C-alpha positions as a Markdown table, in Angstrom:
| # | Residue | x | y | z |
|---|---|---|---|---|
| 1 | Met | -12.2 | -16.5 | -11.5 |
| 2 | Val | -15.7 | -15.9 | -13.1 |
| 3 | Phe | -18.0 | -13.1 | -12.0 |
| 4 | Glu | -20.9 | -14.1 | -14.3 |
| 5 | Leu | -24.1 | -13.9 | -12.4 |
| 6 | Ser | -26.1 | -17.1 | -11.9 |
| 7 | Asp | -29.5 | -17.3 | -13.5 |
| 8 | Lys | -31.0 | -17.1 | -10.0 |
| 9 | Ala | -29.1 | -13.8 | -9.3 |
| 10 | Lys | -30.0 | -12.4 | -12.7 |
| 11 | Asp | -33.7 | -13.0 | -12.0 |
| 12 | Tyr | -33.5 | -11.2 | -8.7 |
| 13 | Gln | -31.5 | -8.4 | -10.4 |
| 14 | Ala | -34.2 | -7.9 | -13.0 |
| 15 | Lys | -37.0 | -7.9 | -10.4 |
| 16 | Leu | -35.1 | -5.5 | -8.1 |
| 17 | Leu | -34.4 | -3.0 | -10.9 |
| 18 | Glu | -38.1 | -3.1 | -11.8 |
| 19 | Phe | -39.1 | -2.6 | -8.2 |
| 20 | Met | -36.7 | 0.4 | -8.0 |
| 21 | Asp | -38.2 | 2.0 | -11.1 |
| 22 | Lys | -41.9 | 1.3 | -10.3 |
| 23 | His | -41.9 | 1.8 | -6.5 |
| 24 | Val | -38.7 | 3.1 | -4.9 |
| 25 | Tyr | -37.8 | 6.2 | -7.0 |
| 26 | Pro | -41.5 | 7.4 | -7.1 |
| 27 | Ala | -41.6 | 7.0 | -3.3 |
| 28 | Glu | -38.6 | 9.3 | -2.7 |
| 29 | Pro | -40.6 | 12.6 | -2.8 |
| 30 | Val | -43.4 | 11.0 | -0.8 |
| 31 | Tyr | -40.8 | 9.9 | 1.8 |
| 32 | Glu | -39.4 | 13.4 | 2.0 |
| 33 | Ala | -42.8 | 15.0 | 2.3 |
| 34 | Gln | -43.9 | 12.6 | 5.1 |
| 35 | Met | -40.7 | 13.3 | 7.0 |
| 36 | Ala | -41.1 | 17.1 | 6.6 |
| 37 | Glu | -44.7 | 17.0 | 7.6 |
| 38 | Ser | -44.0 | 15.0 | 10.7 |
| 39 | Gly | -41.4 | 17.5 | 12.1 |
| 40 | Asp | -39.7 | 14.6 | 13.7 |
| 41 | Pro | -36.2 | 13.6 | 12.3 |
| 42 | His | -36.8 | 10.1 | 13.6 |
| 43 | Phe | -40.3 | 9.6 | 12.3 |
| 44 | His | -41.1 | 6.3 | 10.6 |
| 45 | Pro | -42.8 | 7.3 | 7.3 |
| 46 | Pro | -45.8 | 5.1 | 6.3 |
| 47 | Ile | -44.5 | 4.9 | 2.7 |
| 48 | Leu | -41.7 | 2.6 | 4.0 |
| 49 | Glu | -44.2 | 0.1 | 5.3 |
| 50 | Asp | -46.0 | 0.2 | 2.0 |
| 51 | Leu | -42.7 | -0.5 | 0.2 |
| 52 | Lys | -41.9 | -3.3 | 2.6 |
| 53 | Ala | -45.2 | -5.0 | 2.0 |
| 54 | Glu | -44.8 | -4.7 | -1.8 |
| 55 | Ala | -41.2 | -6.0 | -1.7 |
| 56 | Arg | -42.2 | -9.0 | 0.5 |
| 57 | Gly | -45.1 | -9.8 | -1.8 |
| 58 | Gln | -42.6 | -9.9 | -4.7 |
| 59 | Gly | -40.2 | -12.1 | -2.9 |
| 60 | Leu | -37.6 | -9.3 | -2.7 |
| 61 | Trp | -37.0 | -9.9 | 1.0 |
| 62 | Asn | -33.9 | -10.7 | 3.2 |
| 63 | Leu | -31.9 | -11.0 | 0.0 |
| 64 | Phe | -28.7 | -10.7 | 2.1 |
| 65 | His | -29.3 | -13.7 | 4.2 |
| 66 | Pro | -27.1 | -16.7 | 3.1 |
| 67 | His | -29.2 | -19.3 | 4.8 |
| 68 | Pro | -32.1 | -20.7 | 2.7 |
| 69 | Glu | -34.3 | -21.0 | 5.8 |
| 70 | Trp | -34.4 | -17.2 | 6.2 |
| 71 | Gly | -33.8 | -15.8 | 2.7 |
| 72 | Pro | -33.2 | -16.9 | -0.9 |
| 73 | Gly | -29.8 | -18.3 | 0.0 |
| 74 | Leu | -27.7 | -16.1 | -2.3 |
| 75 | Thr | -24.0 | -16.2 | -2.1 |
| 76 | Asn | -22.0 | -13.0 | -1.5 |
| 77 | Leu | -21.2 | -12.8 | -5.2 |
| 78 | Glu | -24.9 | -13.2 | -6.1 |
| 79 | Tyr | -26.0 | -10.6 | -3.5 |
| 80 | Ala | -23.3 | -8.0 | -4.2 |
| 81 | Pro | -24.9 | -6.5 | -7.4 |
| 82 | Leu | -28.3 | -6.4 | -5.6 |
| 83 | Ala | -26.8 | -4.4 | -2.7 |
| 84 | Glu | -25.3 | -2.0 | -5.3 |
| 85 | Ile | -28.8 | -1.4 | -6.8 |
| 86 | Thr | -30.2 | -0.5 | -3.4 |
| 87 | Gly | -27.4 | 2.0 | -2.9 |
| 88 | Arg | -29.0 | 4.2 | -5.6 |
| 89 | Ser | -31.7 | 5.1 | -3.1 |
| 90 | Leu | -29.8 | 4.8 | 0.1 |
| 91 | His | -32.4 | 6.1 | 2.6 |
| 92 | Ile | -35.2 | 3.9 | 1.3 |
| 93 | Ala | -34.3 | 0.8 | -0.7 |
| 94 | Pro | -32.2 | -1.2 | 1.7 |
| 95 | Glu | -34.9 | -1.0 | 4.4 |
| 96 | Ala | -37.7 | -1.6 | 1.9 |
| 97 | Ile | -36.3 | -5.1 | 1.2 |
| 98 | Asn | -35.1 | -5.7 | 4.8 |
| 99 | Cys | -31.5 | -5.5 | 3.9 |
| 100 | Asn | -30.4 | -2.4 | 5.9 |
| 101 | Ala | -27.5 | -2.1 | 8.3 |
| 102 | Pro | -27.2 | -2.7 | 11.2 |
| 103 | Asp | -30.1 | -5.1 | 11.2 |
| 104 | Thr | -28.5 | -7.3 | 8.5 |
| 105 | Gly | -25.4 | -7.8 | 10.7 |
| 106 | Asn | -27.4 | -8.3 | 13.8 |
| 107 | Met | -29.6 | -10.9 | 12.1 |
| 108 | Glu | -26.4 | -12.8 | 11.0 |
| 109 | Val | -25.1 | -12.7 | 14.5 |
| 110 | Leu | -28.3 | -14.0 | 15.9 |
| 111 | Thr | -28.4 | -16.7 | 13.3 |
| 112 | Leu | -24.8 | -17.9 | 14.0 |
| 113 | Phe | -24.5 | -17.3 | 17.7 |
| 114 | Gly | -28.0 | -16.9 | 19.1 |
| 115 | Thr | -29.8 | -19.4 | 21.3 |
| 116 | Glu | -33.2 | -20.7 | 20.3 |
| 117 | Glu | -34.8 | -18.2 | 22.7 |
| 118 | His | -32.9 | -15.3 | 21.0 |
| 119 | Lys | -34.0 | -16.5 | 17.6 |
| 120 | Glu | -37.6 | -16.8 | 18.6 |
| 121 | Lys | -37.8 | -13.5 | 20.4 |
| 122 | Trp | -35.6 | -11.3 | 18.3 |
| 123 | Leu | -34.4 | -13.0 | 15.0 |
| 124 | Arg | -37.9 | -13.9 | 13.7 |
| 125 | Pro | -39.4 | -10.5 | 14.1 |
| 126 | Leu | -36.3 | -8.9 | 12.6 |
| 127 | Leu | -36.5 | -11.2 | 9.6 |
| 128 | Ala | -40.2 | -10.3 | 9.3 |
| 129 | Gly | -39.3 | -6.6 | 9.3 |
| 130 | Glu | -41.5 | -6.1 | 12.4 |
| 131 | Ile | -38.8 | -4.6 | 14.6 |
| 132 | Ala | -35.4 | -2.9 | 14.3 |
| 133 | Ser | -32.2 | -3.4 | 16.2 |
| 134 | Ala | -29.0 | -1.6 | 17.0 |
| 135 | Phe | -25.4 | -2.6 | 17.5 |
| 136 | Ala | -23.5 | -1.0 | 20.5 |
| 137 | Met | -19.8 | -1.3 | 20.3 |
| 138 | Thr | -18.1 | 2.1 | 19.8 |
| 139 | Glu | -17.4 | 4.1 | 22.9 |
| 140 | Pro | -16.6 | 7.9 | 23.3 |
| 141 | Gly | -13.9 | 7.3 | 26.0 |
| 142 | Val | -11.6 | 5.0 | 24.0 |
| 143 | Ala | -10.2 | 4.6 | 20.5 |
| 144 | Ser | -12.7 | 2.1 | 19.4 |
| 145 | Ser | -10.9 | 1.4 | 16.1 |
| 146 | Asp | -9.1 | -1.1 | 18.3 |
| 147 | Ala | -12.1 | -3.1 | 19.7 |
| 148 | Thr | -10.0 | -4.5 | 22.5 |
| 149 | Asn | -10.0 | -1.1 | 24.1 |
| 150 | Ile | -13.7 | -1.1 | 24.9 |
| 151 | Glu | -14.5 | -0.5 | 28.6 |
| 152 | Leu | -18.2 | -1.1 | 29.2 |
| 153 | Arg | -18.2 | -3.7 | 32.0 |
| 154 | Met | -20.3 | -6.8 | 32.1 |
| 155 | Glu | -19.9 | -8.2 | 35.6 |
| 156 | Arg | -21.5 | -11.5 | 36.6 |
| 157 | Asp | -23.8 | -11.4 | 39.6 |
| 158 | Gly | -25.3 | -14.9 | 40.2 |
| 159 | Asn | -27.4 | -15.8 | 37.2 |
| 160 | Glu | -27.3 | -12.2 | 35.9 |
| 161 | Tyr | -24.8 | -9.8 | 34.3 |
| 162 | Val | -24.6 | -6.1 | 35.4 |
| 163 | Leu | -23.7 | -3.7 | 32.6 |
| 164 | Asn | -22.1 | -0.3 | 33.2 |
| 165 | Gly | -20.6 | 2.0 | 30.6 |
| 166 | Arg | -21.3 | 4.4 | 27.7 |
| 167 | Lys | -21.6 | 3.8 | 24.0 |
| 168 | Trp | -22.1 | 6.1 | 21.0 |
| 169 | Trp | -22.7 | 5.9 | 17.3 |
| 170 | Thr | -25.2 | 3.2 | 18.2 |
| 171 | Ser | -26.9 | 3.3 | 14.8 |
| 172 | Asn | -30.6 | 2.5 | 14.6 |
| 173 | Ala | -31.1 | 3.1 | 18.3 |
| 174 | Leu | -33.5 | 6.0 | 17.6 |
| 175 | His | -35.5 | 4.0 | 14.9 |
| 176 | Lys | -39.1 | 4.0 | 16.0 |
| 177 | Asn | -39.2 | 0.2 | 15.8 |
| 178 | Cys | -35.9 | -0.4 | 17.6 |
| 179 | Lys | -36.5 | -3.0 | 20.3 |
| 180 | Val | -33.1 | -4.7 | 21.0 |
| 181 | Leu | -29.4 | -3.9 | 21.2 |
| 182 | Ile | -26.5 | -6.2 | 20.7 |
| 183 | Val | -23.9 | -4.9 | 23.1 |
| 184 | Met | -20.2 | -5.6 | 23.2 |
| 185 | Gly | -18.5 | -5.2 | 26.6 |
| 186 | Lys | -15.7 | -6.5 | 28.8 |
| 187 | Thr | -16.4 | -9.6 | 31.0 |
| 188 | Asp | -12.9 | -10.4 | 32.1 |
| 189 | Pro | -10.2 | -7.6 | 32.0 |
| 190 | Asp | -7.6 | -10.2 | 33.1 |
| 191 | Ala | -8.1 | -12.6 | 30.2 |
| 192 | Pro | -5.9 | -12.6 | 27.1 |
| 193 | Lys | -6.4 | -9.5 | 25.1 |
| 194 | His | -8.9 | -11.0 | 22.5 |
| 195 | Arg | -10.8 | -13.0 | 25.1 |
| 196 | Gln | -11.8 | -10.2 | 27.4 |
| 197 | Gln | -14.9 | -9.2 | 25.5 |
| 198 | Ser | -18.4 | -10.7 | 25.2 |
| 199 | Met | -21.6 | -9.8 | 23.4 |
| 200 | Met | -25.1 | -9.8 | 24.9 |
| 201 | Val | -28.6 | -9.2 | 23.7 |
| 202 | Val | -30.2 | -6.3 | 25.7 |
| 203 | Pro | -33.8 | -5.1 | 25.1 |
| 204 | Val | -33.9 | -1.3 | 24.7 |
| 205 | Asn | -36.5 | -0.9 | 27.5 |
| 206 | Thr | -34.3 | -2.7 | 30.1 |
| 207 | Pro | -34.1 | -0.5 | 33.2 |
| 208 | Gly | -30.8 | 1.5 | 33.3 |
| 209 | Val | -30.6 | 1.8 | 29.5 |
| 210 | Thr | -30.8 | 5.5 | 28.6 |
| 211 | Val | -30.6 | 7.0 | 25.1 |
| 212 | Leu | -28.9 | 10.3 | 25.8 |
| 213 | Arg | -28.9 | 12.0 | 22.4 |
| 214 | Asn | -28.6 | 11.6 | 18.7 |
| 215 | Leu | -25.3 | 12.4 | 17.0 |
| 216 | Pro | -25.8 | 14.3 | 13.7 |
| 217 | Val | -23.7 | 13.5 | 10.7 |
| 218 | Phe | -22.4 | 16.8 | 9.2 |
| 219 | Gly | -25.6 | 18.3 | 10.5 |
| 220 | Tyr | -27.9 | 15.6 | 9.1 |
| 221 | His | -30.1 | 13.8 | 11.7 |
| 222 | Asp | -30.5 | 10.4 | 10.2 |
| 223 | Arg | -33.9 | 8.9 | 10.6 |
| 224 | Glu | -32.6 | 5.8 | 12.3 |
| 225 | Gly | -30.3 | 7.8 | 14.6 |
| 226 | His | -26.8 | 7.4 | 15.8 |
| 227 | Ala | -27.3 | 7.4 | 19.6 |
| 228 | Glu | -25.2 | 7.9 | 22.6 |
| 229 | Val | -26.4 | 5.4 | 25.1 |
| 230 | Leu | -25.7 | 5.1 | 28.9 |
| 231 | Phe | -25.8 | 1.8 | 30.7 |
| 232 | Glu | -26.2 | 2.2 | 34.5 |
| 233 | Asp | -26.5 | -1.0 | 36.5 |
| 234 | Val | -28.3 | -2.7 | 33.6 |
| 235 | Arg | -29.2 | -6.2 | 34.7 |
| 236 | Val | -29.7 | -8.9 | 32.1 |
| 237 | Pro | -30.0 | -12.7 | 32.6 |
| 238 | Asp | -27.0 | -14.8 | 31.8 |
| 239 | Thr | -29.1 | -16.2 | 28.9 |
| 240 | Ala | -28.5 | -12.8 | 27.2 |
| 241 | Leu | -24.9 | -14.0 | 26.4 |
| 242 | Leu | -24.2 | -14.7 | 22.7 |
| 243 | Ala | -21.9 | -17.7 | 22.1 |
| 244 | Gly | -19.8 | -17.8 | 25.3 |
| 245 | Glu | -17.9 | -15.5 | 27.6 |
| 246 | Gly | -14.8 | -14.1 | 25.8 |
| 247 | Asp | -16.3 | -14.7 | 22.3 |
| 248 | Gly | -17.1 | -11.0 | 21.7 |
| 249 | Phe | -14.1 | -10.2 | 19.6 |
| 250 | Met | -14.6 | -13.3 | 17.5 |
| 251 | Ile | -18.3 | -12.5 | 16.9 |
| 252 | Ser | -17.4 | -8.9 | 15.9 |
| 253 | Gln | -15.0 | -10.2 | 13.2 |
| 254 | Ala | -17.6 | -12.6 | 11.9 |
| 255 | Arg | -20.2 | -9.8 | 11.8 |
| 256 | Leu | -18.1 | -7.2 | 10.0 |
| 257 | Gly | -16.8 | -9.2 | 7.0 |
| 258 | Pro | -20.1 | -9.5 | 5.1 |
| 259 | Gly | -21.2 | -6.1 | 6.3 |
| 260 | Arg | -18.2 | -4.5 | 4.7 |
| 261 | Ile | -19.1 | -6.1 | 1.3 |
| 262 | His | -22.7 | -4.7 | 1.7 |
| 263 | His | -21.5 | -1.2 | 2.5 |
| 264 | Cys | -19.0 | -1.2 | -0.4 |
| 265 | Met | -21.5 | -2.3 | -3.0 |
| 266 | Arg | -24.1 | 0.2 | -1.8 |
| 267 | Ser | -21.3 | 2.8 | -2.1 |
| 268 | Ile | -20.9 | 1.9 | -5.7 |
| 269 | Gly | -24.6 | 2.3 | -6.2 |
| 270 | Val | -24.4 | 5.8 | -4.8 |
| 271 | Ala | -21.5 | 6.5 | -7.1 |
| 272 | Glu | -23.5 | 5.2 | -10.1 |
| 273 | Arg | -26.5 | 7.4 | -9.3 |
| 274 | Ser | -24.2 | 10.4 | -8.7 |
| 275 | Leu | -22.5 | 9.9 | -12.1 |
| 276 | Asp | -26.0 | 9.8 | -13.8 |
| 277 | Leu | -26.9 | 13.1 | -12.0 |
| 278 | Met | -23.6 | 14.6 | -13.0 |
| 279 | Ile | -24.1 | 13.7 | -16.7 |
| 280 | Asp | -27.7 | 14.9 | -16.8 |
| 281 | Arg | -26.7 | 18.2 | -15.2 |
| 282 | Ala | -23.7 | 18.6 | -17.5 |
| 283 | Gln | -25.8 | 18.0 | -20.6 |
| 284 | Ser | -28.6 | 20.4 | -19.5 |
| 285 | Arg | -26.6 | 23.4 | -18.3 |
| 286 | Thr | -24.9 | 25.9 | -20.6 |
| 287 | Thr | -22.1 | 28.2 | -19.9 |
| 288 | Phe | -20.4 | 30.6 | -22.3 |
| 289 | Gly | -22.5 | 29.2 | -25.2 |
| 290 | Glu | -21.9 | 25.5 | -24.7 |
| 291 | Pro | -23.2 | 22.7 | -22.6 |
| 292 | Leu | -21.0 | 21.8 | -19.6 |
| 293 | Ala | -20.7 | 18.3 | -21.0 |
| 294 | Lys | -18.6 | 19.7 | -23.9 |
| 295 | Arg | -16.0 | 21.1 | -21.5 |
| 296 | Ala | -12.8 | 18.9 | -21.5 |
| 297 | Asn | -12.5 | 18.9 | -17.7 |
| 298 | Ile | -16.1 | 17.8 | -17.3 |
| 299 | Gln | -15.5 | 15.0 | -19.8 |
| 300 | Asp | -12.4 | 14.0 | -17.9 |
| 301 | Trp | -14.5 | 13.7 | -14.7 |
| 302 | Ile | -17.1 | 11.6 | -16.4 |
| 303 | Ala | -14.6 | 9.3 | -18.0 |
| 304 | Glu | -12.5 | 9.0 | -14.8 |
| 305 | Ser | -15.6 | 8.3 | -12.8 |
| 306 | Arg | -16.5 | 5.4 | -15.1 |
| 307 | Val | -13.0 | 3.9 | -14.8 |
| 308 | Glu | -12.9 | 4.2 | -11.1 |
| 309 | Ile | -16.4 | 2.8 | -10.5 |
| 310 | Glu | -15.6 | -0.2 | -12.6 |
| 311 | Met | -12.3 | -0.9 | -10.8 |
| 312 | Ala | -14.0 | -0.6 | -7.4 |
| 313 | Arg | -16.8 | -2.9 | -8.5 |
| 314 | Leu | -14.4 | -5.6 | -9.8 |
| 315 | Leu | -12.4 | -5.5 | -6.6 |
| 316 | Thr | -15.6 | -5.9 | -4.6 |
| 317 | Leu | -16.8 | -8.8 | -6.7 |
| 318 | Lys | -13.4 | -10.5 | -6.3 |
| 319 | Ala | -13.7 | -10.1 | -2.5 |
| 320 | Ala | -17.2 | -11.6 | -2.6 |
| 321 | Tyr | -16.0 | -14.5 | -4.8 |
| 322 | Leu | -13.2 | -15.3 | -2.4 |
| 323 | Met | -15.5 | -15.1 | 0.6 |
| 324 | Asp | -17.7 | -17.6 | -1.0 |
| 325 | Thr | -14.9 | -19.9 | -2.2 |
| 326 | Val | -12.1 | -19.8 | 0.4 |
| 327 | Gly | -13.7 | -17.9 | 3.3 |
| 328 | Asn | -13.5 | -14.6 | 5.0 |
| 329 | Gln | -10.1 | -15.2 | 6.6 |
| 330 | Gln | -8.5 | -16.0 | 3.3 |
| 331 | Ala | -10.2 | -13.0 | 1.7 |
| 332 | Arg | -8.8 | -10.5 | 4.3 |
| 333 | Thr | -6.6 | -8.7 | 1.8 |
| 334 | Glu | -9.5 | -8.0 | -0.6 |
| 335 | Ile | -12.0 | -7.2 | 2.2 |
| 336 | Ala | -9.6 | -4.6 | 3.6 |
| 337 | Ala | -8.8 | -3.3 | 0.2 |
| 338 | Ile | -12.4 | -2.7 | -0.9 |
| 339 | Lys | -13.2 | -1.0 | 2.5 |
| 340 | Val | -10.6 | 1.6 | 1.7 |
| 341 | Ala | -11.2 | 1.8 | -2.1 |
| 342 | Ala | -15.0 | 1.8 | -2.5 |
| 343 | Pro | -15.9 | 4.8 | -0.2 |
| 344 | Ala | -13.0 | 6.8 | -1.6 |
| 345 | Val | -14.1 | 6.2 | -5.2 |
| 346 | Ala | -17.7 | 7.0 | -4.4 |
| 347 | Leu | -16.8 | 10.2 | -2.5 |
| 348 | Lys | -14.7 | 11.3 | -5.5 |
| 349 | Val | -17.6 | 10.8 | -7.9 |
| 350 | Val | -20.1 | 12.6 | -5.6 |
| 351 | Asp | -17.7 | 15.5 | -5.2 |
| 352 | Arg | -17.4 | 15.9 | -9.0 |
| 353 | Ala | -21.2 | 15.7 | -9.3 |
| 354 | Ile | -21.5 | 18.4 | -6.6 |
| 355 | Gln | -19.1 | 20.6 | -8.5 |
| 356 | Val | -21.0 | 20.2 | -11.7 |
| 357 | His | -24.3 | 21.1 | -9.9 |
| 358 | Gly | -22.8 | 24.4 | -8.6 |
| 359 | Gly | -24.5 | 25.9 | -5.6 |
| 360 | Gly | -27.3 | 23.4 | -6.0 |
| 361 | Gly | -24.9 | 20.6 | -5.3 |
| 362 | Val | -24.4 | 21.6 | -1.7 |
| 363 | Ser | -28.1 | 22.2 | -1.0 |
| 364 | Asp | -30.9 | 19.8 | -0.1 |
| 365 | Asp | -32.5 | 20.3 | -3.5 |
| 366 | Phe | -30.4 | 17.4 | -4.8 |
| 367 | Pro | -29.3 | 14.3 | -2.9 |
| 368 | Leu | -25.6 | 14.8 | -3.4 |
| 369 | Ala | -24.7 | 16.7 | -0.2 |
| 370 | Ser | -26.5 | 14.0 | 1.8 |
| 371 | Phe | -24.7 | 11.3 | -0.2 |
| 372 | Tyr | -21.4 | 12.9 | 0.6 |
| 373 | Ala | -22.1 | 13.2 | 4.3 |
| 374 | His | -23.1 | 9.6 | 4.6 |
| 375 | Leu | -20.3 | 8.2 | 2.4 |
| 376 | Arg | -17.7 | 10.1 | 4.4 |
| 377 | Thr | -18.8 | 8.2 | 7.5 |
| 378 | Leu | -17.8 | 4.9 | 5.8 |
| 379 | Arg | -14.2 | 5.9 | 6.0 |
| 380 | Leu | -14.7 | 5.4 | 9.7 |
| 381 | Ala | -17.5 | 2.9 | 10.2 |
| 382 | Asp | -16.6 | -0.8 | 10.4 |
| 383 | Gly | -13.0 | 0.3 | 10.9 |
| 384 | Pro | -11.3 | 3.5 | 9.7 |
| 385 | Asp | -9.2 | 3.5 | 6.6 |
| 386 | Glu | -6.0 | 3.5 | 8.7 |
| 387 | Val | -6.8 | 0.2 | 10.4 |
| 388 | His | -7.6 | -1.5 | 7.0 |
| 389 | Lys | -4.4 | -0.1 | 5.5 |
| 390 | Arg | -2.5 | -1.4 | 8.5 |
| 391 | Thr | -4.0 | -4.8 | 7.9 |
| 392 | Leu | -3.1 | -4.7 | 4.3 |
| 393 | Ala | 0.5 | -3.7 | 5.0 |
| 394 | Gln | 0.9 | -6.5 | 7.5 |
| 395 | Leu | -0.5 | -9.1 | 5.1 |
| 396 | Glu | 1.8 | -7.8 | 2.3 |
| 397 | Cys | 4.8 | -7.9 | 4.5 |
| 398 | Arg | 4.0 | -11.4 | 5.7 |
| 399 | Arg | 3.6 | -12.4 | 2.1 |
| 400 | Arg | 7.3 | -11.7 | 1.7 |
| 401 | Asp | 8.3 | -12.9 | 5.2 |
| 402 | Pro | 5.8 | -15.1 | 7.0 |
| 403 | Ala | 7.4 | -14.4 | 10.3 |
| 404 | Trp | 7.4 | -10.6 | 9.9 |
| 405 | Gly | 6.0 | -8.7 | 12.8 |
| 406 | Arg | 5.2 | -11.8 | 14.9 |
| 407 | Lys | 6.4 | -12.1 | 18.4 |
| 408 | Arg | 9.4 | -14.5 | 18.6 |
């Protein structure tokens, strides 16, 4: 098992690091100033469009997309270190290179399961960074960690479907450029458990679609928003269906595998930047006559952070390698493991960095409080820790007894 980057990936890595140094990091204070001046938490700052134009001009565009027709055709293993780099400026870098969630997952869904009409109307402008999209699966009324629980109804009426229900945590729905939702709902409550759900493409401006509110994350109103959305007698043509009736659960599983890799690598990028901030602060602040960096407990935190980051990175790279070589299904153990491990490691490093920064660490003068808030959501997003641990336990038990837990 070799994790050596290909020459192609090394070239992109070098270009992306230079792009971060020359354009992204200097843009961070500009971004914050433009957001503050607007007074709108969901404002789309012009600096982002400047960065997108620069990135596209440099060929740093759609790096996540595995299909050469739409991107550079990188493997998961080649893309993983690039996703990590973008995690160092979480609010700016992923979108600057058109590799931000949930658009990446939605683009992959449209590539794999969309009709030619879907691809022309929605996929192409998403790939061009001209519009944004949202993914509507989670619901407030049910435990959505089990996706088979979802209740939004999609009832056929002639050559249309009528949608009724409520979603929340619909990330990106308040993005100023959001034009389309991918919605998961129930088309046949009487079908087998994993064949009851379907997915459809629903334009945001469809009559009956109402964005009720934004849901803050620990008090932060993310620019892209996490919306609660009401669907009241929303009519869409039957051509809105992705794949076929009953394929919703299958599509959701295909969508989440690569997305989890992306989230985990970006988490490692957050951890790396937090470690840098912790070291810089510890070396520059003096207590009782010595720099903090000379205190044994601070040195322990720095050393332990390095060890934990490296372990999480290697586990993530192993998962990416297996996804490329044996497929997502065979990599289920590693995908579940990194989804538990990477956010936990990153949160631990950020927490140490906050402590070293003292009162400043919990303020908005440094990015650490924001890092912590957003990383904490990853212990829930794309499946909570407990679901992934359940998957891991089942896989391990079946490794010892293939029939374990199966209905006889």
